[in-house]
C-alpha positions in Angstrom: -79.4 29.5 56.5 -76.8 26.8 57.3 -76.1 23.9 55.0 -77.1 21.3 57.5 -80.5 22.8 58.0 -81.1 23.0 54.1 -79.9 19.3 53.8 -82.2 18.3 56.6 -85.1 20.0 55.1 -84.6 18.6 51.6 -84.0 15.0 53.1 -87.3 15.3 55.0 -89.2 16.4 51.8 -87.7 13.5 49.8 -88.7 11.0 52.4 -92.0 12.5 52.8 -92.7 12.4 49.1 -91.5 8.8 48.8 -93.7 7.6 51.7 -96.6 9.4 50.1 -95.8 7.8 46.7 -95.6 4.4 48.2 -99.1 5.0 50.0 -97.6 4.6 53.4 -99.5 6.3 56.1 -97.4 8.4 58.7 -98.5 6.5 61.7 -97.9 3.3 60.0 -94.3 4.2 59.0 -93.7 5.7 62.5 -94.7 2.3 64.0 -92.6 0.2 61.6 -89.3 2.3 62.6 -90.3 2.4 66.3 -90.8 6.3 66.8 -93.8 8.3 67.5 -96.1 10.0 64.9 -95.0 13.4 66.1 -91.3 12.4 65.8 -91.7 11.4 62.3 -93.8 14.4 61.3 -90.9 16.7 62.7 -88.3 14.5 60.7 -90.3 15.1 57.5 -90.0 18.8 58.1 -86.3 18.5 58.4 -86.2 19.0 62.2 -83.9 17.0 64.4 -83.2 14.0 62.2 -80.6 11.8 63.9 -78.5 9.8 61.7 -79.7 6.4 62.9 -83.4 7.7 62.5 -82.6 8.7 58.8 -81.0 5.3 58.3 -84.2 3.4 59.7 -86.6 5.7 57.8 -84.9 5.1 54.4 -84.7 1.4 54.8 -88.3 1.0 56.0 -89.1 2.8 52.6 -86.9 0.4 50.8 -84.2 3.0 50.0 -80.5 2.7 50.3 -79.6 5.5 52.8 -76.5 6.5 50.9 -78.3 6.8 47.7 -80.9 8.9 49.4 -78.4 11.0 50.9 -76.5 11.4 47.5 -80.0 12.4 45.8 -80.6 15.0 48.6 -77.2 16.5 48.2 -77.6 16.7 44.3 -80.9 18.4 44.9 -79.5 21.0 47.4 -76.6 21.8 45.2 -79.2 22.4 42.2 -81.1 24.7 44.4 -78.0 26.6 45.5 -76.8 27.0 41.9 -80.2 28.2 40.8 -80.3 30.8 43.7 -76.7 31.9 42.8 -77.7 32.3 39.0 -80.7 34.3 39.8 -78.6 36.5 42.1 -76.1 37.0 39.3 -78.8 38.1 36.8 -80.1 41.0 39.0 
């Protein structure tokens, strides 16, 4: 799997979790950032997140895009390190 795909999926999961934790409905957030419900649904699954969409999405949830990206990259690295360690022990 390509690193970009992994990052996109993790970013989508992060944003979906934060949306739900904040009690924000998918349709309400989609309207707030000016995209369709289906577009936002795809983004939450890590599919086709454009850079400007990511920034709108993060800001609409009250998050700094740079902080969210840094957290996403940290989690991806942790997952990769965990997978590498599991492979090393086999």
